[in-house]
Structures are given as C-alpha cells and as structure tokens.
C-alpha positions as CSV (number, residue, x, y, z in Angstrom):
1,M,0.1,0.0,-0.1
2,I,1.3,3.5,-0.7
3,N,2.0,5.7,2.2
4,R,3.5,9.2,2.8
5,A,7.2,8.0,4.0
6,M,7.6,6.6,0.4
7,L,8.5,10.6,-0.5
8,R,12.2,10.8,0.0
9,G,14.1,13.2,-1.5
10,G,12.2,13.9,-4.8
11,D,11.3,9.9,-5.6
12,I,9.1,8.0,-4.2
13,R,10.5,4.4,-3.5
14,G,9.4,1.6,-1.3
15,S,9.6,-2.5,-0.9
16,V,8.3,-4.8,-3.7
17,G,7.4,-8.3,-3.7
18,G,5.6,-10.5,-0.9
19,A,2.2,-9.5,1.3
20,E,3.5,-7.0,2.9
21,A,5.3,-4.9,0.1
22,D,4.4,-1.3,-0.8
23,L,4.6,-1.4,-4.5
24,D,2.3,-3.8,-6.3
25,A,0.6,-3.6,-10.3
26,T,-2.8,-1.7,-8.3
27,A,-0.3,0.9,-6.2
28,A,1.7,1.8,-9.8
29,R,-1.6,1.9,-11.4
30,A,-2.7,4.5,-8.6
31,L,0.3,6.5,-8.9
32,G,0.2,6.8,-12.7
33,A,-3.0,7.9,-12.9
34,A,-2.5,9.9,-9.7
35,W,0.7,12.2,-11.6
36,V,-2.0,12.7,-14.8
37,D,-4.6,13.7,-12.1
38,V,-2.3,16.3,-10.4
39,L,-0.2,17.5,-13.2
40,E,-2.8,17.8,-15.3
41,L,-1.6,15.8,-18.0
42,A,-4.9,14.7,-19.3
43,G,-4.5,15.1,-23.6
44,G,-1.0,15.8,-23.1
45,A,2.4,13.3,-22.7
46,F,5.3,11.8,-20.5
47,V,8.1,10.2,-21.0
48,L,8.4,7.0,-18.9
49,G,11.2,4.2,-18.8
50,H,12.3,1.7,-16.2
51,D,15.9,0.0,-14.8
52,M,16.1,-3.8,-14.8
53,R,14.9,-4.5,-11.0
54,L,13.0,-7.0,-9.8
55,G,9.6,-6.0,-11.0
56,G,10.5,-2.7,-12.9
57,S,8.4,-4.0,-16.5
58,E,5.2,-4.5,-14.6
59,L,5.3,-1.6,-12.3
60,A,6.1,0.2,-15.7
61,R,3.0,-1.1,-17.7
62,A,1.0,-0.7,-15.0
63,F,1.8,3.2,-14.2
64,A,1.0,3.9,-17.9
65,E,-2.0,2.2,-18.0
66,G,-3.2,4.2,-14.8
67,A,-1.7,7.1,-17.2
68,A,-3.6,6.8,-20.1
69,L,-6.7,5.7,-18.2
70,R,-6.5,9.1,-16.9
71,G,-6.0,10.4,-20.9
72,S,-2.4,11.4,-21.0
73,D,-0.1,9.5,-23.7
74,V,2.7,7.9,-22.7
75,V,6.0,7.7,-24.6
76,D,7.1,4.5,-23.1
77,L,11.3,3.8,-23.6
78,G,11.4,0.3,-21.7
79,L,14.9,-0.3,-20.9
80,C,17.2,2.9,-19.8
81,S,19.6,4.6,-17.3
82,T,17.8,7.2,-15.2
83,D,19.6,9.9,-16.7
84,Q,18.4,9.2,-20.7
85,I,15.3,10.0,-19.4
86,W,15.6,13.3,-17.7
87,F,17.7,13.4,-21.6
88,S,14.5,12.9,-23.0
89,A,11.9,14.9,-20.6
90,A,14.1,17.7,-21.9
91,V,14.2,17.3,-25.7
92,L,10.8,16.0,-25.9
93,E,9.4,18.9,-23.5
94,V,7.8,16.5,-21.8
95,P,7.6,15.7,-17.9
96,G,9.5,12.3,-17.4
97,V,8.9,9.3,-14.6
98,Q,11.9,6.6,-13.9
99,V,10.8,3.2,-12.3
100,S,14.1,2.7,-10.4
101,A,15.6,2.6,-6.7
102,G,19.3,4.1,-7.9
103,E,21.4,2.4,-5.3
104,H,19.2,1.3,-2.8
105,L,18.8,-2.5,-2.2
106,V,17.3,-5.2,-4.2
107,N,14.2,-5.5,-2.2
108,L,13.0,-2.0,-3.4
109,N,12.2,-0.3,-5.9
110,G,10.1,3.3,-6.8
111,F,9.7,6.0,-9.6
112,K,12.0,9.2,-9.8
113,F,10.4,12.2,-11.7
114,C,11.2,15.4,-13.6
115,S,9.6,18.1,-15.0
116,A,9.5,19.5,-18.8
117,R,12.9,20.3,-19.6
118,A,14.5,17.9,-17.1
119,G,13.5,20.1,-14.5
120,L,13.1,18.7,-10.4
121,L,9.6,18.9,-9.3
122,P,8.5,20.4,-6.1
123,E,8.0,17.8,-3.3
124,K,5.6,19.6,-2.0
125,L,3.9,18.7,-5.8
126,L,4.8,15.1,-5.2
127,L,3.4,14.7,-1.9
128,Q,0.0,16.0,-3.6
129,V,1.0,12.8,-6.7
130,I,0.8,10.5,-3.0
131,N,-2.2,11.5,-1.3
132,R,-4.2,11.3,-4.7
133,A,-2.7,8.1,-5.3
134,V,-3.4,6.6,-1.4
135,E,-7.5,7.7,-2.8
136,L,-7.5,6.1,-5.8
137,E,-5.6,2.8,-4.8
138,R,-8.0,2.4,-1.0
139,S,-10.9,2.8,-3.8
140,W,-9.8,0.3,-6.2
141,R,-8.6,-2.3,-4.0
142,E,-12.3,-2.5,-1.9
143,P,-13.9,-5.1,-3.9
144,A,-17.4,-3.6,-4.0
145,R,-16.2,-0.5,-5.2
146,Q,-15.8,0.1,-8.8
147,R,-12.7,1.7,-10.6
148,P,-14.1,5.3,-11.6
149,T,-15.0,5.2,-15.2
150,A,-12.1,6.3,-17.7
151,P,-12.6,9.5,-19.5
152,I,-14.3,9.4,-22.7
153,V,-10.2,10.3,-24.5
154,V,-7.9,7.2,-23.3
155,G,-4.4,8.3,-23.3
156,R,-2.5,6.2,-26.0
157,V,1.1,4.1,-25.1
158,E,3.5,4.3,-27.6
159,S,7.4,2.6,-27.2
160,D,10.4,4.8,-28.3
161,D,14.0,4.7,-28.1
162,T,15.9,7.5,-28.0
163,L,19.6,5.9,-26.5
164,E,21.2,6.6,-29.9
165,D,20.2,10.3,-29.6
166,Y,21.1,10.5,-26.0
167,A,24.2,8.9,-26.5
168,E,25.2,11.4,-29.8
169,H,24.1,14.2,-27.8
170,L,26.5,13.4,-25.0
171,R,30.0,13.0,-27.3
172,N,29.0,16.1,-29.3
173,N,29.3,18.0,-26.0
174,I,33.1,16.8,-25.1
175,D,36.2,17.8,-27.2
176,L,36.7,14.0,-28.1
177,V,39.4,14.9,-31.0
178,G,42.8,13.4,-31.6
179,L,42.6,11.4,-28.1
180,Q,45.3,8.2,-27.2
181,E,43.4,4.8,-27.3
182,L,42.6,4.0,-23.6
183,T,42.1,1.0,-21.9
184,V,38.8,0.8,-19.4
185,V,37.4,-1.0,-16.8
186,V,33.5,-0.5,-17.1
187,D,31.7,-2.6,-14.0
188,A,27.9,-2.3,-14.7
189,G,26.8,-4.4,-11.5
190,N,24.7,-6.5,-14.4
191,G,22.7,-2.9,-14.2
192,M,21.7,-0.2,-17.2
193,A,25.0,1.0,-18.0
194,A,25.7,-3.0,-19.2
195,R,23.2,-0.8,-22.2
196,T,24.4,2.8,-22.1
197,V,28.4,2.5,-21.8
198,P,28.4,0.5,-25.2
199,A,26.2,3.3,-27.2
200,V,28.1,6.4,-25.6
201,L,31.4,5.2,-26.4
202,E,30.4,3.7,-29.8
203,G,33.3,4.6,-32.1
204,L,35.8,5.9,-29.4
205,R,39.6,4.6,-29.3
206,V,38.5,2.8,-26.1
207,T,39.0,-0.8,-25.9
208,V,36.5,-1.7,-22.5
209,V,37.6,-5.0,-20.1
210,G,33.3,-5.4,-19.3
211,L,32.3,-6.3,-15.7
212,H,28.9,-7.7,-14.6
213,E,27.5,-7.0,-18.0
214,R,24.3,-8.8,-17.7
215,L,21.3,-7.4,-16.9
216,D,20.0,-8.9,-13.6
217,G,18.0,-6.9,-11.1
218,T,19.3,-9.5,-8.1
219,F,22.6,-8.1,-8.4
220,P,24.4,-11.1,-7.5
221,F,28.1,-9.6,-7.6
222,R,28.1,-6.7,-6.0
223,S,25.7,-4.1,-4.4
224,P,24.1,-1.6,-6.9
225,N,26.0,1.2,-5.1
226,A,29.3,1.9,-7.0
227,L,30.9,3.7,-4.3
228,E,30.7,1.5,-1.3
229,R,34.0,0.0,-1.3
230,M,33.4,-3.7,-1.8
231,S,31.8,-3.0,-5.0
232,Q,35.0,-2.0,-6.4
233,E,36.9,-4.6,-5.6
234,T,36.4,-6.8,-8.8
235,A,37.1,-3.9,-11.1
236,R,40.2,-3.0,-8.8
237,A,41.8,-6.2,-9.6
238,A,40.7,-5.8,-13.5
239,V,42.6,-2.6,-13.8
240,Q,45.8,-4.1,-12.5
241,E,45.6,-7.2,-14.3
242,H,44.5,-5.6,-17.8
243,S,47.1,-2.7,-17.3
244,A,44.4,0.1,-17.1
245,D,44.0,3.3,-17.9
246,L,41.1,4.1,-15.1
247,A,37.5,2.2,-14.3
248,L,34.4,3.6,-14.2
249,V,32.5,1.5,-11.3
250,F,28.3,2.1,-11.8
251,D,25.3,2.5,-9.5
252,G,22.6,0.0,-10.9
253,D,21.0,2.8,-12.6
254,A,23.6,4.0,-13.8
255,G,22.8,7.2,-11.9
256,R,26.4,7.7,-10.5
257,C,29.9,6.5,-11.1
258,A,32.9,5.4,-8.7
259,V,36.2,6.3,-10.9
260,L,39.6,4.3,-10.2
261,D,43.0,5.5,-11.3
262,E,45.3,3.7,-12.7
263,T,46.9,2.0,-9.8
264,G,43.1,0.5,-9.0
265,E,42.6,3.9,-6.2
266,L,39.6,5.0,-6.0
267,M,39.1,8.8,-6.6
268,S,36.9,10.9,-4.2
269,T,34.1,12.0,-5.7
270,S,35.7,15.9,-5.1
271,A,38.7,14.4,-6.8
272,V,36.6,13.5,-9.7
273,A,34.9,17.0,-9.4
274,T,38.4,18.5,-9.5
275,V,39.1,16.8,-13.5
276,V,35.4,17.1,-14.9
277,A,35.5,21.4,-14.2
278,T,39.1,21.4,-15.6
279,E,37.2,19.7,-18.6
280,V,34.4,21.6,-18.7
281,L,36.4,25.2,-18.1
282,R,37.9,24.2,-21.2
283,R,34.3,24.3,-23.0
284,H,33.4,27.5,-21.0
285,P,36.0,29.2,-20.3
286,G,35.4,31.9,-17.2
287,G,32.2,29.8,-16.2
288,T,30.8,29.3,-13.0
289,I,30.6,26.4,-10.8
290,V,28.4,25.4,-8.2
291,V,29.5,23.2,-5.5
292,D,28.3,22.3,-2.3
293,P,30.0,23.2,1.6
294,L,32.3,20.0,1.7
295,T,33.3,19.9,-2.2
296,E,34.1,23.8,-2.2
297,A,37.2,22.6,0.4
298,A,39.2,21.2,-2.9
299,L,37.5,23.0,-5.9
300,G,38.0,26.7,-4.9
301,H,41.6,26.5,-5.5
302,V,41.2,25.2,-9.1
303,V,38.1,27.0,-10.2
304,E,40.1,30.5,-9.1
305,G,43.1,29.3,-11.1
306,L,41.9,28.4,-14.2
307,G,39.7,31.4,-14.4
308,G,36.0,30.5,-13.8
309,Q,33.7,31.5,-10.9
310,L,32.3,29.3,-8.2
311,V,29.6,29.5,-6.0
312,V,28.3,27.6,-2.7
313,A,25.0,25.8,-2.6
314,P,23.5,23.2,-0.4
315,T,24.2,19.9,-0.6
316,G,21.7,17.8,-2.9
317,R,20.7,17.6,-6.7
318,R,17.7,19.7,-6.2
319,A,19.6,22.5,-4.3
320,L,23.0,22.5,-6.8
321,R,19.8,22.5,-9.8
322,E,18.2,25.3,-8.6
323,A,21.6,27.8,-8.1
324,M,23.2,26.5,-11.4
325,E,19.7,28.5,-12.9
326,R,20.1,30.8,-10.7
327,V,23.4,32.1,-11.4
328,G,24.1,30.6,-14.6
329,G,26.1,27.7,-13.7
330,V,27.8,25.6,-16.4
331,F,28.7,22.8,-13.7
332,A,27.4,21.5,-10.4
333,A,29.0,18.8,-8.4
334,D,28.6,18.0,-4.2
335,H,30.3,15.5,-2.0
336,T,27.8,12.7,-2.7
337,G,28.0,11.8,-6.1
338,H,25.8,14.5,-8.2
339,F,27.3,15.9,-11.5
340,L,25.5,18.7,-12.9
341,F,26.2,20.2,-16.7
342,S,24.5,22.9,-18.4
343,D,25.4,20.7,-21.8
344,F,23.0,18.4,-20.2
345,Y,20.4,20.4,-20.0
346,G,21.2,21.2,-16.2
347,A,20.4,17.2,-15.4
348,D,22.5,15.0,-13.1
349,S,24.9,12.2,-15.1
350,A,27.1,9.9,-14.3
351,M,27.7,8.9,-18.1
352,F,29.1,12.5,-19.1
353,C,30.7,12.7,-16.2
354,A,32.8,9.5,-17.0
355,L,32.9,11.3,-20.5
356,H,34.8,14.2,-19.1
357,V,37.3,12.1,-17.2
358,L,38.1,9.8,-20.7
359,A,38.4,12.7,-22.4
360,A,41.0,14.4,-20.0
361,V,43.1,11.0,-19.6
362,G,42.5,10.4,-23.3
363,R,45.0,13.8,-23.8
364,G,47.5,11.5,-23.0
365,A,49.1,14.7,-20.7
366,A,49.6,12.4,-17.8
367,P,47.9,9.4,-15.9
368,L,44.5,9.9,-14.2
369,S,46.6,9.8,-10.6
370,A,48.9,12.4,-11.7
371,L,46.1,14.4,-13.0
372,A,43.9,14.3,-10.2
373,S,47.1,14.8,-7.2
374,A,48.7,17.8,-9.8
375,Q,45.2,19.7,-8.6
376,H,43.0,18.1,-5.8
377,R,45.0,17.6,-2.2
378,F,41.9,15.3,-0.7
379,L,42.0,11.6,0.4
380,T,39.0,9.7,0.5
381,S,37.8,7.1,2.9
382,G,35.1,5.8,0.2
383,E,31.7,5.3,1.4
384,L,31.4,3.3,4.6
385,N,27.8,1.6,5.8
386,L,27.3,2.0,9.6
387,V,25.3,-1.0,11.2
388,A,22.7,0.4,13.2
389,D,19.1,-0.9,15.1
390,D,18.3,2.7,15.8
391,P,20.1,5.4,12.7
392,Q,18.3,8.7,14.1
393,R,19.0,8.1,17.6
394,V,23.2,7.4,16.2
395,L,22.6,10.4,14.0
396,A,21.7,12.7,16.9
397,A,24.2,11.2,19.3
398,V,27.6,11.6,16.4
399,G,26.2,15.3,16.1
400,E,26.6,16.0,20.1
401,G,29.7,14.7,20.9
402,F,30.9,16.3,17.0
403,R,29.4,19.5,17.8
404,G,32.3,21.8,17.5
405,H,32.6,20.7,13.6
406,L,29.2,20.6,12.4
407,L,28.1,22.3,9.6
408,N,24.8,24.1,8.9
409,G,23.5,21.8,6.1
410,E,20.0,21.6,4.1
411,R,19.0,18.4,5.0
412,P,18.2,18.0,8.1
413,D,19.0,14.4,7.9
414,E,23.0,14.8,7.1
415,L,25.9,15.7,9.4
416,L,28.5,18.0,7.6
417,M,31.4,18.3,9.7
418,R,34.6,20.5,8.9
419,G,37.9,20.7,10.5
420,R,41.4,21.8,10.3
421,A,44.2,19.3,11.4
422,G,46.8,21.9,12.0
423,E,50.0,21.7,9.7
424,R,48.2,18.8,7.9
425,G,45.4,20.5,6.4
426,E,41.8,20.3,6.5
427,W,39.2,17.8,6.8
428,W,35.6,17.3,6.1
429,A,33.3,14.2,7.0
430,S,29.4,13.2,5.9
431,I,27.3,11.3,7.8
432,S,23.8,10.5,7.2
433,P,20.8,7.5,7.0
434,R,20.3,5.3,3.9
435,A,16.7,5.1,3.0
436,H,14.6,2.2,4.2
437,E,17.7,0.3,5.8
438,D,19.1,0.0,9.4
439,W,22.3,1.6,8.1
440,L,24.6,5.0,8.5
441,R,26.4,6.1,5.4
442,L,30.2,7.8,6.8
443,T,32.4,9.5,3.9
444,V,35.7,11.2,5.1
445,E,37.9,13.4,3.1
446,A,41.4,14.7,4.3
447,E,44.3,16.2,3.0
448,D,46.7,14.3,4.9
449,Q,45.9,10.1,4.7
450,A,46.8,9.9,8.6
451,V,44.1,12.6,10.0
452,M,41.8,11.0,6.9
453,E,41.9,7.5,8.6
454,A,42.2,9.0,12.3
455,I,39.1,10.8,11.6
456,R,37.2,7.7,9.6
457,D,38.4,5.5,12.9
458,D,37.0,8.5,15.8
459,V,33.6,8.9,14.3
460,C,33.5,4.6,13.4
461,W,34.3,4.0,17.3
462,F,32.5,6.7,18.4
463,V,29.3,4.8,16.7
464,S,30.5,1.6,18.0
465,Q,30.4,2.9,21.6
466,L,26.3,3.6,21.1
467,E,24.1,0.4,21.4
468,P,22.5,-0.8,19.8
469,V,25.1,-1.0,17.0
470,A,26.5,-3.6,14.8
471,A,29.7,-3.4,12.5
472,V,31.3,-1.6,9.7
473,A,29.9,-2.9,6.8
C-alpha cells in the first residue's frame, strides 16, 4: 500500500515482492493516474522508462495504464538509465518518470520524476501525487467498489528508443578529437550501464574490459551502490590485471559512478569533480561552477586558478540545480556524487561525468592519478556503511559528540563536519542514514592520509559505543 513515508528526496520508493510490499501493480496504476490528475496531463504526454530491477517492467506497465486511463499519452522507452530519462524529457519537452530505486537494495523499487526540460519537481507537488494515489488505491482495492469511470478520451502508450540520440548528445558536447587509445574497465554491476556505455563509447578509441554486463535485478555479484568499497574490488583487480588506464564502476541505474585511477585507487568525488571542472572550463572559459560546502574545500583554488567563478550551494541535486539556474552555472557537483551539466540541460549524468574523465586522460598529458594529484589534494575513505538498529538516535548522538565541527546543511538528516588538523591541512566528513535501511553512510576526506584515517576511525569508534550497533559493512 502507498503511504506518505515513501516520498524521499523527490523520489517515491518502497518495498516490492511479498504480501507486505509497498508497491505492486495496483499501487503503480494508482500512482500513474494520480500523476496525470495532479500535473493536469490529460490530453498531454510524458516519457516513461524503467531499469532492470525486479518488477520494474510490471510497475512501469501499470503506471502507464493508470496514466492512459486518465487521458495522458505515454512515450515508453522501456529499459533505460535514469539520465536517459532526464535527456528524453528535456528533448521532448515533456515530464519524465523513471521506475528505479537507484543504488538502494534489491527489495526496493520506486519512481523518479522530472518536469519538462529535465527540471526537478517540488516535493509539495509529489506529496499531492501520493495523497491522490492513496485515495485511488484505497478505492480500487475495495471489492464492492468499481474503478472510476475512464475519461472519454483514453491516452495512448507508444514505444520509443532515445538511446542513440542520448549517446550522440553526450559525444557532441565534449572535445573528443585526437584522443589516444585507452583501456577502461567498466563494471556495470548487472545494471543499466551495460546498455548505455557501449552506445556512448561507440566509435571512440576505447578498449572496454567489461564486468557484470548481464542485466540482472537481483544484483548477484555486488551491491548496486557503486560508491561502497566492496563494490569496487573486482574492478580494482581488473585494472591491475589488464594495465588499464582507469575503471568506471556504476550504480544499478547508472545514476552515479565511482572512478578508479590506473593504480586501482578510488578517486574521491571531489577529485573527480576537479578533473571534470577542468574539462568543462576548457569548453566554457570563465564559467561558473557550483559546489556544496564540502566540495568547496577541494575545488575552490582549482576553479579560481582556471579563471572560473565558484558558487557554494547546499548539498543535493535539487539545491545544485536551483543554484545553477540562478547564476547560470555550467557545472555543479557535491560530495555525494551528483554531477550536473548545463550541456546536459542542467541535469545529473554519471555517464557524461565519466566521458569528461576519459577525455582528460585521453589527451595523454599524464595518467589519471597524476592529473588528480596535480590539482586535488584530498584523500578519501570511500563510502562506509555503519550498521545501526536506530540510525536516527545514533545520528543525533554523533552530532552532539562532534558539535564543534558541525556545518549547517540544508538536509536535516545529514551531518556535515569540517575541520583543520594544524599543518596537516583540512578534513571533512558526512554521515547520513540510508533510506529504508538500518545503516548510516559515512564518508571522510582529508589532505593527509593519517588525518583521514584518524577521523574515520574516531567516528566509527564513537558509533560503536552506542547501543544497539553492529559493525562497519
């Protein structure tokens, strides 16, 4: 059954499978009908896609049925990455819906939304969609009541495929001329990158060492979360085995991407942002780069040194997008792995980010580790999961324990910490609960390896003293 707690960060997400599932065909059909009612799409259209998660095609089909019953046409892309939906919505100038739970666990699925031109929808509007869907679902599940009469004009559901257009757009908006041949490990994680990466890299001088390329919504080999250390182990070994130039490790929906350098070491999100910002400013000299407070520590001197302008905004895709629109930004990044581009209609794209990294390495000036270290001075812990039975209580206690280092953030469920360890330089840390899971997500970066490890270990030790808590996963 649909409930209001399923609205999280602009997505509607819930459990699938089993008698107690939040989402089934009836719930998805109600959401589709509510989507059309609230956005007044009767007589209009929207674009719809889904990834390979369990039940994704069934949920998409039911959502389309509910929408069509309320009079909206549906452009069904079938299997696609999340950023392909953003692209398609922008090009077709219609709203977009993607059936996906991103990097979250296998028993979850959900819906991601955007407006025409790939803009983000207000959460108040999505709450209206949920409220309307709750009402419809309740009435449709009552045996004694009939489904509301359909409008006289029922919408059409038509299939389309925008993958080639999406891939061409990415290639056309990066300088890829004269790049040297590269060997790149690509770990699709049994997710949508297995479909998008070959299309995007077609015709480029890139030899791909593919890992986990079979689409499988059970994620049999690793977590769909690419930023977890354990998700990167196979790619790390493959980099060394094949003497690859770098590795790209994607989330299940291809929504985020971890980058490993030629030694197999994980690049922090701010290191990746540094390389990408340099590439973007080659194309947009003097452009404005938007970053969150934690990424500012790493990018500030780089952007200014390249003649760009730096604007700081709160963490999160919504805040970054709003700031980009306000100041005319050409690129935006935060510490959680969101990368937004004006050349991608202001939307978030891990694949576009990865292509910028490939372009930087392909010019042959230096290996990726040297490119990053020349401009970026922060080392990362990667994303760690602290398993806790009561994440909110633990989060509150951590905030109290590290009060002297707290930053004010826009997201009330995330603690942002920042400090300086004397001559060893700056550090920052982020800790937040993972939706629908009894985990806290921790990331630490510092200019000094020993400082990074000390802050990481201090936070982990502090959490371990709070009951009931398990271990680091």
